[in-house]
Residue frames as a rotation matrix with the C-alpha (Angstrom) as fourth column:
MET 1
0.819 -0.403 0.409 31.37
0.431 -0.037 -0.901 101.09
0.378 0.915 0.143 103.54
ALA 2
0.563 -0.618 0.549 33.56
-0.652 -0.741 -0.164 103.36
0.508 -0.265 -0.820 105.69
ASN 3
0.605 -0.305 0.736 34.52
-0.520 0.549 0.655 100.35
-0.603 -0.778 0.174 107.79
GLU 4
0.784 -0.306 0.540 35.83
0.552 0.740 -0.383 98.51
-0.282 0.599 0.750 104.69
THR 5
0.679 -0.540 0.497 37.88
0.051 -0.641 -0.766 101.55
0.732 0.545 -0.408 103.70
ASP 6
0.509 -0.469 0.722 39.35
-0.856 -0.362 0.369 101.81
0.088 -0.806 -0.586 107.20
SER 7
0.700 -0.199 0.686 40.07
-0.114 0.917 0.382 98.10
-0.705 -0.346 0.619 107.21
GLY 8
0.801 -0.388 0.456 41.80
0.577 0.299 -0.760 98.28
0.158 0.872 0.464 103.82
GLU 9
0.574 -0.588 0.569 43.88
-0.377 -0.807 -0.454 101.25
0.727 0.046 -0.686 104.91
LEU 10
0.553 -0.327 0.766 44.84
-0.767 0.160 0.622 99.49
-0.326 -0.931 -0.162 108.12
ALA 11
0.783 -0.245 0.572 45.85
0.318 0.948 -0.030 96.37
-0.535 0.205 0.820 106.19
SER 12
0.733 -0.516 0.442 47.96
0.338 -0.286 -0.896 98.50
0.590 0.807 -0.035 103.85
GLN 13
0.473 -0.546 0.692 49.71
-0.753 -0.658 -0.005 100.21
0.458 -0.518 -0.722 106.75
LEU 14
0.661 -0.184 0.728 50.29
-0.444 0.686 0.577 96.86
-0.605 -0.704 0.371 108.44
ARG 15
0.836 -0.351 0.422 51.87
0.545 0.627 -0.557 95.49
-0.070 0.695 0.716 105.26
ALA 16
0.591 -0.619 0.517 54.15
-0.089 -0.688 -0.721 98.54
0.802 0.380 -0.462 105.04
VAL 17
0.486 -0.390 0.782 55.23
-0.874 -0.210 0.438 98.13
-0.006 -0.896 -0.443 108.66
ARG 18
0.772 -0.178 0.610 55.96
0.013 0.964 0.265 94.43
-0.636 -0.197 0.746 108.13
GLU 19
0.769 -0.505 0.391 58.08
0.511 0.119 -0.851 95.22
0.383 0.855 0.350 105.05
GLU 20
0.469 -0.597 0.651 60.00
-0.524 -0.781 -0.338 97.87
0.711 -0.183 -0.679 106.95
LEU 21
0.596 -0.205 0.776 60.56
-0.698 0.347 0.627 95.47
-0.398 -0.915 0.063 109.84
ALA 22
0.845 -0.287 0.451 61.85
0.414 0.885 -0.212 92.79
-0.338 0.366 0.867 107.48
GLN 23
0.619 -0.636 0.461 64.23
0.220 -0.422 -0.879 95.33
0.754 0.646 -0.121 105.93
LEU 24
0.462 -0.425 0.778 65.47
-0.812 -0.556 0.178 96.44
0.357 -0.714 -0.602 109.36
ARG 25
0.741 -0.169 0.650 66.09
-0.284 0.798 0.531 92.84
-0.608 -0.578 0.544 110.38
ALA 26
0.793 -0.476 0.380 68.08
0.595 0.475 -0.648 92.21
0.128 0.740 0.660 107.20
GLU 27
0.464 -0.628 0.625 70.16
-0.213 -0.763 -0.610 95.33
0.860 0.149 -0.488 107.86
GLN 28
0.589 -0.212 0.780 70.70
-0.802 -0.032 0.597 94.22
-0.102 -0.977 -0.189 111.45
ARG 29
0.838 -0.294 0.459 71.99
0.253 0.956 0.151 90.82
-0.483 -0.010 0.876 110.28
GLU 30
0.637 -0.611 0.470 74.31
0.492 -0.147 -0.858 92.54
0.594 0.778 0.207 107.80
LEU 31
0.472 -0.431 0.769 75.59
-0.617 -0.784 -0.061 94.86
0.630 -0.446 -0.636 110.53
ALA 32
0.737 -0.169 0.655 76.22
-0.496 0.524 0.693 91.96
-0.460 -0.835 0.302 112.90
HIS 33
0.796 -0.461 0.393 78.17
0.595 0.717 -0.363 90.18
-0.115 0.523 0.845 110.16
SER 34
0.518 -0.602 0.608 80.26
0.116 -0.655 -0.747 93.31
0.847 0.457 -0.270 109.53
VAL 35
0.558 -0.284 0.780 81.02
-0.810 -0.389 0.438 93.68
0.179 -0.876 -0.447 113.25
GLU 36
0.824 -0.251 0.508 82.14
0.012 0.904 0.428 90.03
-0.567 -0.346 0.748 113.36
GLN 37
0.670 -0.599 0.438 84.46
0.641 0.170 -0.748 90.63
0.374 0.782 0.498 110.40
LEU 38
0.460 -0.492 0.739 85.93
-0.400 -0.858 -0.322 93.70
0.793 -0.147 -0.591 112.12
THR 39
0.717 -0.155 0.679 86.47
-0.642 0.232 0.731 91.71
-0.271 -0.960 0.067 115.30
GLN 40
0.804 -0.427 0.413 88.31
0.480 0.877 -0.028 88.99
-0.350 0.221 0.910 113.39
THR 41
0.559 -0.602 0.570 90.43
0.380 -0.425 -0.822 91.61
0.737 0.676 -0.009 111.60
PHE 42
0.496 -0.356 0.792 91.39
-0.704 -0.699 0.127 93.34
0.508 -0.621 -0.597 114.86
ARG 43
0.802 -0.214 0.558 92.26
-0.282 0.688 0.669 90.01
-0.527 -0.694 0.491 116.46
ALA 44
0.725 -0.545 0.422 94.44
0.689 0.547 -0.476 89.07
0.028 0.636 0.771 113.49
LEU 45
0.470 -0.548 0.692 96.18
-0.005 -0.786 -0.619 92.47
0.883 0.287 -0.372 113.58
ALA 46
0.638 -0.199 0.744 96.74
-0.765 -0.275 0.582 92.27
0.089 -0.941 -0.328 117.31
THR 47
0.815 -0.346 0.464 98.23
0.167 0.909 0.383 88.80
-0.554 -0.234 0.799 116.96
HIS 48
0.634 -0.571 0.522 100.41
0.665 0.059 -0.744 89.88
0.394 0.819 0.417 114.02
LEU 49
0.393 -0.464 0.794 101.69
-0.277 -0.883 -0.379 92.94
0.877 -0.071 -0.476 115.89
GLY 50
-0.430 -0.596 -0.678 102.46
0.404 0.544 -0.735 90.85
0.807 -0.590 0.007 118.98
ILE 51
-0.412 0.356 0.839 99.95
-0.713 -0.700 -0.053 92.68
0.568 -0.619 0.542 121.17
VAL 52
0.383 0.544 0.747 98.27
-0.844 0.534 0.044 89.43
-0.375 -0.647 0.664 122.12
ALA 53
-0.815 -0.553 -0.170 99.20
-0.578 0.767 0.277 85.80
-0.022 0.324 -0.946 121.88
GLU 54
0.302 0.949 0.094 96.49
-0.917 0.316 -0.245 83.48
-0.262 -0.012 0.965 120.59
PRO 55
0.487 0.871 -0.072 95.46
0.107 0.023 0.994 81.10
0.867 -0.492 -0.082 121.80
TYR 56
-0.302 -0.518 0.800 96.23
-0.748 -0.392 -0.536 82.21
0.591 -0.761 -0.268 125.34
ASN 57
0.450 0.359 -0.818 96.41
0.161 0.868 0.469 79.19
0.879 -0.343 0.333 127.57
LYS 58
0.551 -0.178 0.816 96.86
-0.738 -0.560 0.376 80.04
0.389 -0.810 -0.439 131.23
SER 59
0.750 -0.233 0.619 98.12
-0.301 0.713 0.634 76.56
-0.589 -0.662 0.464 132.08
SER 60
0.905 -0.396 -0.152 100.85
-0.042 0.273 -0.961 76.60
0.423 0.877 0.230 129.43
GLY 61
0.497 -0.762 -0.416 103.62
0.867 0.417 0.272 76.59
-0.033 -0.496 0.868 132.03
ASN 62
0.434 -0.295 0.851 104.31
0.244 -0.871 -0.426 80.30
0.867 0.392 -0.307 131.99
ALA 63
0.994 -0.011 -0.108 105.54
0.105 -0.171 0.980 80.09
-0.029 -0.985 -0.169 135.60
LYS 64
0.309 -0.949 0.066 109.15
0.922 0.315 0.224 79.91
-0.233 -0.009 0.972 134.36
GLY 65
-0.003 -0.290 -0.957 109.08
0.245 -0.928 0.281 83.66
-0.970 -0.234 0.074 133.66
LYS 66
-0.638 -0.160 0.753 108.48
0.762 0.007 0.647 83.51
-0.109 0.987 0.117 129.93
GLU 67
-0.672 0.402 -0.622 107.00
-0.255 -0.914 -0.316 86.75
-0.695 -0.054 0.717 128.65
ILE 68
-0.020 0.740 0.673 103.71
0.848 0.369 -0.380 86.62
-0.530 0.563 -0.635 126.81
PRO 69
-0.783 -0.337 0.523 103.81
0.592 -0.663 0.459 89.06
0.192 0.669 0.718 123.87
GLY 70
-0.261 0.680 0.685 101.85
0.124 -0.680 0.722 92.21
0.957 0.273 0.094 124.59
PHE 71
0.832 0.522 -0.187 101.67
0.230 -0.017 0.973 91.74
0.505 -0.853 -0.135 128.35
ALA 72
0.006 -0.867 0.499 104.07
-0.367 -0.466 -0.805 93.65
0.930 -0.179 -0.321 130.56
């Protein structure tokens, strides 16, 4: 009888851990999405402020001395 009680308690704890893990994974996905949105926002701001030029193409013929915005 004690073995059944221990087994039931273990199963209950295992269920709780699985639920917590699922919640943590969902929060991790949400956090990753938020970080991606921040990255896109910072890129857009940097482009708008002239800090960077997107898309940066190294073979664009910049050898003529043209300045790339944001690069000294």
